[in-house]
Backbone as a printed PyTorch tensor [residue, N CA C, xyz], in Angstrom:
tensor([[[100.1790,  10.7000, 175.6190],
         [100.8060,  11.1650, 176.8320],
         [102.0470,  11.9950, 176.5210]],

        [[102.8100,  11.6000, 175.4730],
         [104.0030,  12.3500, 175.0940],
         [103.6280,  13.7380, 174.5830]],

        [[102.5240,  13.8000, 173.8270],
         [102.0820,  15.0770, 173.2820],
         [101.6490,  16.0170, 174.4040]],

        [[100.9910,  15.4630, 175.3920],
         [100.5540,  16.2720, 176.5480],
         [101.7640,  16.7960, 177.3210]],

        [[102.7730,  15.9720, 177.4280],
         [104.0030,  16.3480, 178.1230],
         [104.7360,  17.4580, 177.3690]],

        [[104.7050,  17.4170, 176.0460],
         [105.3470,  18.4290, 175.2180],
         [104.6170,  19.7700, 175.2850]],

        [[103.3320,  19.7430, 175.5420],
         [102.5300,  20.9610, 175.5720],
         [102.6340,  21.7110, 176.9060]],

        [[103.1380,  21.0660, 177.9420],
         [103.2160,  21.7010, 179.2600],
         [104.0210,  23.0060, 179.2530]],

        [[105.2000,  23.0580, 178.6320],
         [105.9360,  24.3310, 178.6140],
         [105.1710,  25.4330, 177.8750]],

        [[104.4900,  25.0770, 176.8050],
         [103.7250,  26.0670, 176.0480],
         [102.5420,  26.5810, 176.8710]],

        [[101.9080,  25.6810, 177.5750],
         [100.7770,  26.0810, 178.4220],
         [101.2610,  26.9960, 179.5530]],

        [[102.4020,  26.6430, 180.1030],
         [102.9660,  27.4840, 181.1660],
         [103.3100,  28.8770, 180.6330]],

        [[103.9610,  28.9410, 179.4790],
         [104.3340,  30.2300, 178.8850],
         [103.0940,  31.0390, 178.5420]],

        [[102.0630,  30.3780, 178.0200],
         [100.8280,  31.0750, 177.6750],
         [100.1770,  31.6510, 178.9420]],

        [[100.1070,  30.8430, 179.9860],
         [ 99.5280,  31.2980, 181.2660],
         [100.3150,  32.4910, 181.8070]],

        [[101.6160,  32.3950, 181.7390],
         [102.4830,  33.4650, 182.2470],
         [102.3190,  34.7460, 181.4250]],

        [[102.3620,  34.6230, 180.1050],
         [102.3240,  35.7980, 179.2270],
         [100.9390,  36.4250, 179.1120]],

        [[ 99.8930,  35.6530, 179.2810],
         [ 98.5400,  36.1720, 179.0970],
         [ 97.9090,  36.6160, 180.4090]],

        [[ 98.2030,  35.9140, 181.4950],
         [ 97.4970,  36.2210, 182.7420],
         [ 98.3760,  36.8410, 183.8180]],

        [[ 99.5370,  36.3300, 184.0240],
         [100.3650,  36.7800, 185.1600],
         [101.0960,  38.0910, 184.8730]],

        [[101.8960,  38.1100, 183.8140],
         [102.7180,  39.2970, 183.5170],
         [101.8600,  40.5210, 183.2300]],

        [[100.8120,  40.4290, 182.4130],
         [ 99.9960,  41.6340, 182.1720],
         [ 99.3850,  42.2070, 183.4530]],

        [[ 98.9060,  41.3560, 184.3350],
         [ 98.3240,  41.8480, 185.5860],
         [ 99.3830,  42.5560, 186.4360]],

        [[100.5810,  41.9760, 186.4750],
         [101.6650,  42.6220, 187.2120],
         [102.0140,  43.9730, 186.5910]],

        [[102.1270,  44.0230, 185.2660],
         [102.4900,  45.2710, 184.5990],
         [101.4230,  46.3450, 184.7730]],

        [[100.1650,  45.9660, 184.7640],
         [ 99.0910,  46.9370, 184.9710],
         [ 99.1750,  47.5150, 186.3890]],

        [[ 99.3960,  46.6690, 187.3780],
         [ 99.5090,  47.1840, 188.7540],
         [100.7810,  48.0220, 188.9140]],

        [[101.8430,  47.6140, 188.2640],
         [103.0980,  48.3780, 188.3070],
         [102.9140,  49.7470, 187.6550]],

        [[102.2460,  49.7670, 186.5060],
         [101.9880,  51.0230, 185.8180],
         [101.1350,  51.9460, 186.6780]],

        [[100.1310,  51.4060, 187.3370],
         [ 99.2770,  52.2180, 188.2100],
         [100.1050,  52.8310, 189.3410]],

        [[100.9850,  52.0370, 189.9450],
         [101.8390,  52.5450, 191.0290],
         [102.7920,  53.6320, 190.5350]],

        [[103.3890,  53.3910, 189.3860],
         [104.3460,  54.3460, 188.8270],
         [103.6450,  55.6500, 188.4570]],

        [[102.4860,  55.5440, 187.8330],
         [101.7470,  56.7510, 187.4590],
         [101.2690,  57.5170, 188.6880]],

        [[100.9040,  56.7920, 189.7250],
         [100.4940,  57.4520, 190.9740],
         [101.6660,  58.2400, 191.5560]],

        [[102.8530,  57.6440, 191.5100],
         [104.0560,  58.3420, 191.9890],
         [104.3580,  59.5730, 191.1410]],

        [[104.2230,  59.4380, 189.8390],
         [104.5100,  60.5640, 188.9460],
         [103.4790,  61.6760, 189.1280]],

        [[102.2250,  61.3180, 189.2920],
         [101.1760,  62.3240, 189.4610],
         [101.2670,  63.0270, 190.8090]],

        [[101.8730,  62.3800, 191.7870],
         [102.0070,  62.9780, 193.1140],
         [103.1110,  64.0300, 193.1740]],

        [[103.9100,  64.1130, 192.1270],
         [105.0010,  65.0860, 192.1110],
         [104.4390,  66.4960, 191.9780]],

        [[105.0390,  67.3930, 192.7360],
         [104.6080,  68.7880, 192.7160],
         [105.4550,  69.5780, 191.7240]],

        [[105.0800,  70.8170, 191.5460],
         [105.8550,  71.6930, 190.6760],
         [107.2640,  71.8920, 191.2360]],

        [[107.3500,  71.9970, 192.5520],
         [108.6680,  72.1420, 193.1890],
         [109.5220,  70.8920, 192.9760]],

        [[108.8860,  69.7060, 193.0170],
         [109.6150,  68.4700, 192.7420],
         [110.1980,  68.4900, 191.3360]],

        [[109.4090,  68.9570, 190.3800],
         [109.8910,  69.0060, 189.0030],
         [111.0320,  70.0120, 188.8500]],

        [[110.9220,  71.1520, 189.5320],
         [112.0040,  72.1340, 189.4790],
         [113.2720,  71.5630, 190.1040]],

        [[113.1160,  70.8390, 191.2140],
         [114.2600,  70.1990, 191.8540],
         [114.8730,  69.1690, 190.9150]],

        [[114.0390,  68.3600, 190.2830],
         [114.5090,  67.3270, 189.3620],
         [115.2940,  67.9340, 188.2010]],

        [[114.8340,  69.0840, 187.7100],
         [115.4790,  69.7270, 186.5630],
         [116.6740,  70.5930, 186.9510]],

        [[116.8400,  70.8590, 188.2420],
         [117.9560,  71.6980, 188.6880],
         [119.2660,  70.9220, 188.5880]],

        [[120.3950,  71.6490, 188.5210],
         [121.6960,  70.9690, 188.3960],
         [122.0210,  70.1340, 189.6380]],

        [[122.6150,  68.9920, 189.4070],
         [122.9990,  68.1090, 190.5090],
         [124.1770,  68.7170, 191.2570]],

        [[124.1770,  68.5620, 192.5620],
         [125.2690,  69.0500, 193.3840],
         [125.1940,  70.5240, 193.7190]],

        [[124.1270,  71.2040, 193.2920],
         [123.9390,  72.6220, 193.5720],
         [122.7140,  72.7460, 194.4630]],

        [[122.8430,  73.5520, 195.5110],
         [121.7310,  73.7460, 196.4340],
         [120.5700,  74.3950, 195.6980]],

        [[119.4160,  73.7580, 195.7730],
         [118.2110,  74.2440, 195.0920],
         [117.4240,  75.1150, 196.0550]],

        [[117.0700,  76.3250, 195.5900],
         [116.2310,  77.1900, 196.4170],
         [114.8200,  77.1420, 195.8550]],

        [[113.8520,  76.6490, 196.6350],
         [112.4960,  76.4300, 196.1410],
         [111.8190,  77.6700, 195.5680]],

        [[112.1480,  78.8520, 196.0500],
         [111.5060,  80.0620, 195.5460],
         [111.9810,  80.4450, 194.1660]],

        [[113.0350,  79.8020, 193.6840],
         [113.5640,  80.1190, 192.3630],
         [114.5030,  81.3080, 192.3890]],

        [[114.7630,  81.8800, 193.5780],
         [115.6470,  83.0300, 193.6810],
         [117.0320,  82.5080, 193.9810]],

        [[117.9530,  82.7630, 193.0670],
         [119.3250,  82.3450, 193.3190],
         [120.0940,  83.5230, 193.8620]],

        [[121.1680,  83.8910, 193.3220],
         [121.9970,  84.9410, 193.8830],
         [121.5310,  86.3500, 193.6130]],

        [[120.4380,  86.5690, 192.9280],
         [119.9630,  87.9070, 192.6380],
         [120.3550,  88.3820, 191.2600]],

        [[121.3390,  87.7870, 190.6450],
         [121.7400,  88.1740, 189.2960],
         [120.9770,  87.3210, 188.3070]],

        [[120.6000,  87.9030, 187.2330],
         [119.8810,  87.1180, 186.2350],
         [120.8670,  86.2630, 185.4660]],

        [[120.3460,  85.3420, 184.7050],
         [121.1900,  84.3890, 184.0000],
         [122.0740,  85.0500, 182.9530]],

        [[121.6750,  86.1910, 182.4460],
         [122.4880,  86.8230, 181.4050],
         [123.3180,  87.9720, 181.9540]],

        [[123.6250,  87.9280, 183.2490],
         [124.5200,  88.9200, 183.8210],
         [123.8080,  90.1860, 184.2560]],

        [[122.4930,  90.1850, 184.3530],
         [121.7720,  91.3410, 184.8540],
         [121.4090,  92.3560, 183.7960]],

        [[121.6680,  92.0570, 182.5540],
         [121.3200,  93.0030, 181.5060],
         [120.2320,  92.4070, 180.6360]],

        [[119.4160,  93.2610, 180.0920],
         [118.3680,  92.7950, 179.2040],
         [118.9890,  92.3940, 177.8780]],

        [[118.5080,  91.3250, 177.2790],
         [119.0830,  90.9080, 176.0130],
         [118.7680,  91.9170, 174.9160]],

        [[119.7710,  92.1610, 174.1090],
         [119.5810,  93.1060, 173.0100],
         [119.1580,  92.3210, 171.7800]],

        [[118.0540,  92.7170, 171.1730],
         [117.6500,  91.9940, 169.9700],
         [118.6160,  92.2940, 168.8340]],

        [[119.0110,  91.2490, 168.1740],
         [119.9050,  91.4000, 167.0340],
         [119.0490,  91.2370, 165.7970]],

        [[118.9840,  92.2680, 165.0160],
         [118.1630,  92.2220, 163.8140],
         [119.0560,  92.1250, 162.5940]],

        [[118.6260,  91.3160, 161.6910],
         [119.3620,  91.1830, 160.4420],
         [119.0130,  92.3780, 159.5700]],

        [[120.0490,  92.9970, 159.0710],
         [119.8040,  94.1590, 158.2120],
         [119.2020,  93.6930, 156.9040]],

        [[118.3010,  94.4810, 156.3890],
         [117.6930,  94.1390, 155.1080],
         [118.7260,  94.3480, 154.0040]],

        [[118.7520,  93.3990, 153.1280],
         [119.7110,  93.4770, 152.0380],
         [119.2580,  94.5230, 151.0310]],

        [[120.2220,  95.2900, 150.5780],
         [119.9170,  96.3090, 149.5740],
         [120.0750,  95.6710, 148.2110]],

        [[119.1580,  95.9710, 147.3830],
         [119.2150,  95.3850, 146.0490],
         [120.2250,  96.1470, 145.2020]],

        [[121.1410,  95.3810, 144.6710],
         [122.1330,  95.9890, 143.7810],
         [121.5670,  95.9870, 142.3790]],

        [[122.2000,  96.6300, 141.5140],
         [121.7430,  96.8780, 140.1590],
         [121.1760,  95.7040, 139.3890]],

        [[120.5610,  94.7290, 139.9670],
         [119.9020,  93.6710, 139.2320],
         [120.6770,  92.3650, 139.2240]],

        [[121.9210,  92.3510, 139.6390],
         [122.7040,  91.1130, 139.6390],
         [122.8940,  90.6320, 141.0730]],

        [[123.2070,  89.3720, 141.2240],
         [123.5450,  88.8220, 142.5260],
         [122.3330,  88.4150, 143.3510]],

        [[121.1450,  88.4650, 142.8360],
         [119.9750,  87.9960, 143.5560],
         [119.4890,  88.9370, 144.6280]],

        [[120.0730,  90.1150, 144.7990],
         [119.5760,  91.0800, 145.7560],
         [120.1430,  90.9240, 147.1530]],

        [[121.1570,  90.1110, 147.3620],
         [121.7190,  89.9210, 148.6950],
         [123.0830,  90.5660, 148.7860]],

        [[123.3540,  91.1320, 149.9410],
         [124.6460,  91.7370, 150.1850],
         [125.4140,  90.7900, 151.0960]],

        [[126.3590,  90.0780, 150.5570],
         [127.1040,  89.0660, 151.3030],
         [127.8580,  89.6840, 152.4670]],

        [[128.3780,  90.8980, 152.2850],
         [129.1260,  91.5400, 153.3610],
         [128.2330,  91.7760, 154.5720]],

        [[127.0210,  92.2740, 154.3480],
         [126.1020,  92.5220, 155.4610],
         [125.6980,  91.2160, 156.1450]],

        [[125.4900,  90.1670, 155.3580],
         [125.1550,  88.8670, 155.9320],
         [126.2880,  88.3490, 156.8130]],

        [[127.5190,  88.4760, 156.3270],
         [128.6740,  88.0350, 157.1030],
         [128.8270,  88.8690, 158.3690]],

        [[128.6110,  90.1590, 158.2480],
         [128.7130,  91.0470, 159.4060],
         [127.6640,  90.6850, 160.4550]],

        [[126.4540,  90.4380, 159.9870],
         [125.3820,  90.0440, 160.8990],
         [125.7290,  88.7310, 161.5910]],

        [[126.2460,  87.7580, 160.8550],
         [126.6190,  86.4610, 161.4080],
         [127.7220,  86.6170, 162.4560]],

        [[128.7260,  87.4680, 162.1620],
         [129.7990,  87.7220, 163.1380],
         [129.2290,  88.3290, 164.4160]],

        [[128.3030,  89.2750, 164.2560],
         [127.7000,  89.9360, 165.4170],
         [126.9170,  88.9380, 166.2740]],

        [[126.1640,  88.0590, 165.6350],
         [125.3910,  87.0500, 166.3670],
         [126.3320,  86.1220, 167.1230]],

        [[127.4000,  85.6720, 166.4650],
         [128.3710,  84.7930, 167.1220],
         [129.0260,  85.4980, 168.3050]],

        [[129.3580,  86.7650, 168.1300],
         [129.9850,  87.5420, 169.1890],
         [129.0390,  87.6740, 170.3860]],

        [[127.7580,  87.9790, 170.1220],
         [126.7720,  88.1080, 171.1950],
         [126.5540,  86.7800, 171.9210]],

        [[126.4950,  85.6800, 171.1640],
         [126.3280,  84.3690, 171.7810],
         [127.5250,  84.0160, 172.6600]],

        [[128.7220,  84.3340, 172.2020],
         [129.9210,  84.0680, 172.9900],
         [129.9060,  84.8800, 174.2840]],

        [[129.4570,  86.1470, 174.1920],
         [129.3580,  86.9900, 175.3930],
         [128.3770,  86.3930, 176.3870]],

        [[127.2140,  85.9950, 175.8910],
         [126.1960,  85.4200, 176.7650],
         [126.6920,  84.1460, 177.4200]],

        [[127.3760,  83.3040, 176.6470],
         [127.8990,  82.0480, 177.1800],
         [128.9400,  82.3150, 178.2630]],

        [[129.8110,  83.2820, 178.0040],
         [130.8440,  83.6340, 178.9680],
         [130.2190,  84.1950, 180.2470]],

        [[129.1990,  85.0590, 180.0930],
         [128.5120,  85.6240, 181.2570],
         [127.8050,  84.5240, 182.0470]],

        [[127.1840,  83.5630, 181.3570],
         [126.5000,  82.4570, 182.0280],
         [127.4890,  81.5980, 182.7930]],

        [[128.6390,  81.3090, 182.1930],
         [129.6640,  80.5240, 182.8620],
         [130.1770,  81.2510, 184.0960]],

        [[130.3410,  82.5770, 183.9700],
         [130.8100,  83.3790, 185.0930],
         [129.8070,  83.3340, 186.2420]],

        [[128.5130,  83.4750, 185.9300],
         [127.4660,  83.4350, 186.9560],
         [127.4280,  82.0610, 187.6170]],

        [[127.5180,  81.0090, 186.8030],
         [127.4900,  79.6470, 187.3400],
         [128.6930,  79.3880, 188.2330]],

        [[129.8870,  79.7820, 187.7790],
         [131.0900,  79.5710, 188.5780],
         [131.0400,  80.3680, 189.8670]],

        [[130.5780,  81.6090, 189.7890],
         [130.5290,  82.4290, 190.9970],
         [129.4940,  81.8910, 191.9690]],

        [[128.3930,  81.3470, 191.4560],
         [127.3660,  80.7780, 192.3360],
         [127.8850,  79.5230, 193.0250]],

        [[128.7020,  78.7590, 192.3160],
         [129.2340,  77.5270, 192.8860],
         [130.3870,  77.7990, 193.8620]],

        [[131.1520,  78.8620, 193.6400],
         [132.3530,  79.0800, 194.4240],
         [132.2310,  80.2300, 195.4190]],

        [[131.0760,  80.8860, 195.4810],
         [130.9400,  82.0680, 196.3220],
         [131.1980,  81.7740, 197.7980]],

        [[130.3230,  81.0090, 198.3970],
         [130.3830,  80.7950, 199.8340],
         [130.3430,  79.2980, 200.1060]],

        [[131.2140,  78.8470, 201.0010],
         [131.1230,  77.4330, 201.3590],
         [129.7970,  77.1840, 202.0900]],

        [[129.2690,  76.0080, 201.9120],
         [127.9820,  75.6800, 202.5020],
         [128.1020,  75.4800, 204.0100]],

        [[127.1000,  75.9440, 204.7160],
         [127.0300,  75.7170, 206.1550],
         [126.6110,  74.2760, 206.3910]],

        [[126.7720,  73.7710, 207.5980],
         [126.3400,  72.3900, 207.8780],
         [124.8510,  72.1700, 207.5800]],

        [[124.0160,  73.1650, 207.8700],
         [122.5790,  73.0310, 207.5860],
         [122.3370,  72.9650, 206.0850]],

        [[123.0740,  73.7740, 205.3260],
         [122.9260,  73.7520, 203.8730],
         [123.4410,  72.4400, 203.2910]],

        [[124.5130,  71.9080, 203.8710],
         [125.0270,  70.6150, 203.4100],
         [124.0020,  69.5150, 203.6590]],

        [[123.3400,  69.5810, 204.7960],
         [122.3110,  68.5970, 205.1170],
         [121.1310,  68.7350, 204.1480]],

        [[120.7510,  69.9790, 203.8670],
         [119.6640,  70.2330, 202.9190],
         [120.0450,  69.7370, 201.5200]],

        [[121.2840,  69.9680, 201.1290],
         [121.7660,  69.4980, 199.8290],
         [121.7220,  67.9710, 199.7620]],

        [[122.1040,  67.3110, 200.8360],
         [122.0540,  65.8490, 200.8680],
         [120.6080,  65.3590, 200.7530]],

        [[119.6890,  66.0270, 201.4410],
         [118.2700,  65.6730, 201.3590],
         [117.7480,  65.9010, 199.9460]],

        [[118.1340,  67.0320, 199.3500],
         [117.7010,  67.3370, 197.9860],
         [118.2750,  66.3190, 196.9910]],

        [[119.4960,  65.9080, 197.2180],
         [120.1190,  64.9280, 196.3370],
         [119.3680,  63.6020, 196.3970]],

        [[119.0010,  63.1790, 197.6020],
         [118.2260,  61.9410, 197.7330],
         [116.8680,  62.0620, 197.0470]],

        [[116.1960,  63.1960, 197.2440],
         [114.8890,  63.4030, 196.6160],
         [115.0270,  63.4500, 195.0970]],

        [[116.0790,  64.0910, 194.6080],
         [116.3180,  64.1680, 193.1640],
         [116.5240,  62.7680, 192.5940]],

        [[117.2310,  61.9050, 193.3370],
         [117.4550,  60.5220, 192.8900],
         [116.1470,  59.7270, 192.8720]],

        [[115.2770,  59.9770, 193.8700],
         [113.9680,  59.3070, 193.8920],
         [113.1370,  59.7310, 192.6810]],

        [[113.1370,  61.0270, 192.4030],
         [112.3840,  61.5410, 191.2580],
         [112.9400,  60.9830, 189.9520]],

        [[114.2550,  60.9340, 189.8520],
         [114.9040,  60.4080, 188.6430],
         [114.5710,  58.9230, 188.4710]],

        [[114.5040,  58.1940, 189.5700],
         [114.1640,  56.7730, 189.4900],
         [112.7790,  56.5900, 188.8690]],

        [[111.8230,  57.3890, 189.3200],
         [110.4600,  57.2780, 188.7920],
         [110.4040,  57.7360, 187.3380]],

        [[110.9270,  58.9380, 187.0660],
         [110.7630,  59.5370, 185.7390],
         [111.6890,  58.9610, 184.6780]],

        [[112.8960,  58.6310, 185.0580],
         [113.8800,  58.1730, 184.0790],
         [113.9650,  56.6530, 183.9570]],

        [[113.5070,  55.9300, 184.9850],
         [113.6560,  54.4770, 184.9670],
         [112.3050,  53.7600, 185.0010]],

        [[111.5280,  53.9980, 186.0550],
         [110.3080,  53.2180, 186.2630],
         [109.2700,  53.4090, 185.1640]],

        [[108.9450,  54.6450, 184.8290],
         [107.9210,  54.8890, 183.8010],
         [108.3620,  54.3190, 182.4470]],

        [[109.5550,  54.6810, 181.9530],
         [109.9510,  54.1330, 180.6440],
         [110.0780,  52.6010, 180.6370]],

        [[110.5960,  52.0370, 181.7180],
         [110.7790,  50.5860, 181.7650],
         [109.4360,  49.8640, 181.7520]],

        [[108.4750,  50.3630, 182.5170],
         [107.1640,  49.7270, 182.5630],
         [106.4680,  49.8150, 181.2160]],

        [[106.5060,  51.0040, 180.6080],
         [105.8780,  51.1630, 179.2950],
         [106.5760,  50.3200, 178.2310]],

        [[107.8970,  50.2200, 178.3120],
         [108.6350,  49.3900, 177.3500],
         [108.2920,  47.9130, 177.5360]],

        [[108.0930,  47.4860, 178.7660],
         [107.7120,  46.0900, 179.0270],
         [106.3450,  45.7930, 178.4350]],

        [[105.4120,  46.7110, 178.6190],
         [104.0720,  46.5260, 178.0490],
         [104.1550,  46.4720, 176.5290]],

        [[104.9250,  47.3720, 175.9730],
         [105.0700,  47.4130, 174.5100],
         [105.6690,  46.1050, 173.9920]],

        [[106.7240,  45.6310, 174.6280],
         [107.3710,  44.3940, 174.1850],
         [106.4320,  43.2020, 174.2870]],

        [[105.6580,  43.1420, 175.3480],
         [104.7350,  42.0320, 175.5110],
         [103.6540,  42.0700, 174.4240]],

        [[103.1400,  43.2630, 174.1540],
         [102.1040,  43.3970, 173.1160],
         [102.6400,  43.0690, 171.7270]],

        [[103.8930,  43.3840, 171.4820],
         [104.4800,  43.1400, 170.1690],
         [105.1050,  41.7560, 170.0180]],

        [[105.1840,  40.9950, 171.1010],
         [105.9150,  39.7370, 171.0690],
         [105.2870,  38.7000, 170.1500]],

        [[103.9800,  38.5480, 170.2060],
         [103.2890,  37.5520, 169.4110],
         [101.8740,  38.0480, 169.1840]],

        [[101.3130,  37.7730, 168.0390],
         [ 99.9820,  38.2910, 167.7250],
         [ 98.9360,  37.7690, 168.7070]],

        [[ 99.0510,  36.5130, 169.0960],
         [ 98.0790,  35.9550, 170.0470],
         [ 98.2450,  36.5800, 171.4260]],

        [[ 99.4790,  36.7430, 171.8480],
         [ 99.7440,  37.3510, 173.1590],
         [ 99.3160,  38.8140, 173.1410]],

        [[ 99.7000,  39.5190, 172.1000],
         [ 99.3470,  40.9270, 171.9900],
         [ 97.8490,  41.1470, 171.9970]],

        [[ 97.1140,  40.3810, 171.2020],
         [ 95.6590,  40.5210, 171.1550],
         [ 95.0000,  40.1360, 172.4680]],

        [[ 95.5360,  39.1320, 173.1430],
         [ 94.9460,  38.7030, 174.4030],
         [ 95.2230,  39.6850, 175.5430]],

        [[ 96.3360,  40.4250, 175.4530],
         [ 96.6770,  41.3550, 176.5410],
         [ 96.1430,  42.7640, 176.3370]],

        [[ 95.7340,  43.1120, 175.1330],
         [ 95.2450,  44.4610, 174.8820],
         [ 94.0820,  44.8580, 175.7990]],

        [[ 93.0990,  44.0140, 176.0430],
         [ 92.0320,  44.4140, 176.9680],
         [ 92.5420,  44.6870, 178.3870]],

        [[ 93.5470,  43.9470, 178.8100],
         [ 94.0950,  44.1500, 180.1470],
         [ 94.8080,  45.4970, 180.2370]],

        [[ 95.5620,  45.8180, 179.1900],
         [ 96.3220,  47.0620, 179.1860],
         [ 95.4870,  48.2710, 178.7670]],

        [[ 94.3750,  48.0240, 178.1390],
         [ 93.5650,  49.1020, 177.5650],
         [ 93.2830,  50.2690, 178.4910]],

        [[ 92.8730,  50.0070, 179.7050],
         [ 92.5000,  51.0770, 180.6320],
         [ 93.7250,  51.8380, 181.1620]],

        [[ 94.7730,  51.1030, 181.4740],
         [ 95.9500,  51.7300, 182.0800],
         [ 96.7960,  52.5170, 181.1040]],

        [[ 96.8820,  52.0350, 179.8950],
         [ 97.7330,  52.6700, 178.9080],
         [ 96.8930,  53.6440, 178.1200]]])
């Protein structure tokens, strides 16, 4: 009788880990995946857009391109001229000059991007309708973030932990998780 009494917690844990939790996780995974699959391309663009900035579904912002309205100029590295056989054929001065030019161009692009971002944020105060739309977009962005950043990873991590917890538990739950995962 004492041995039977000692086995009760183990039997309960086995029942919980083999039958109850896996079934819950499979149904949870199905729900989460259904939510993720229901997301549209516009939902993904909204999710990836900056927080606190009004998202325009057409992708048209202020009319200026991200690099200030100019086409990017390709920066080509000049070919090194071979010197009289020494130095491995590289011209350090040209390499340094090229590196300075690349850094200068990157700094210009960064400055232009910051200018476009600041001007887009500070141009016109939002109308009440735009503020309402921004609030709606913020709520939707939070819903999307909940699914993509929290629910999916948490559910998959729970399944992984359960499968890795014990060889008997892992082997017994693999058939349950097999279809969903």
